[in-house]
C-alpha positions, 0 to 999 in steps of 0.5 A: 121913776123906773120900777126895779125888775124884781117888782115888775111881776107883782105890779103887773096887775097895776099896769096903767093904774096909779100906785103910791111909791113908798121910800124911807128917808134913809133911802133918799140922798144917803151915801149908799143911794148916791154911790149906786151907779145909775140910781134914779134921782128926784128933782125937788125943792129943799123946803127945810134943813133940820140938822140933827147932829151926825145926820140931817133931815132934808124936807123936799117938795116935788109939785104937791108932794112933800118927802123927807131925806135923811143924810149925813150932816156934812151934806150941804143944801140950802133952803129954796134950792133945787136938788136931785137926791139919788134914790135907793129904788131897790128898797122901794115899797108900793101901795094901792092908793085906794086901799092903802095896802102894800102890794106884795107878791 
């Protein structure tokens, strides 16, 4: 996943070290994310689709990592298929995996 320019300075101390990427469900696969030119995408398998009226929660798995996307109810995906939701990467948060603290400026 590419790191936004605005985050590169604060992540410089973590160069060649693992960090945890935090994304809110509404920033994965949402209409806003899908409309961003050049938005990064996560290729993952759909495990569960949970219709909630005007929106749906899509539960994905990427290798051993589960994550959730909150999308418009009209977005159609099927359990078992591979999808590539866009990510609103400018809204990402980064965490130190050892301390679980948010990495800030």
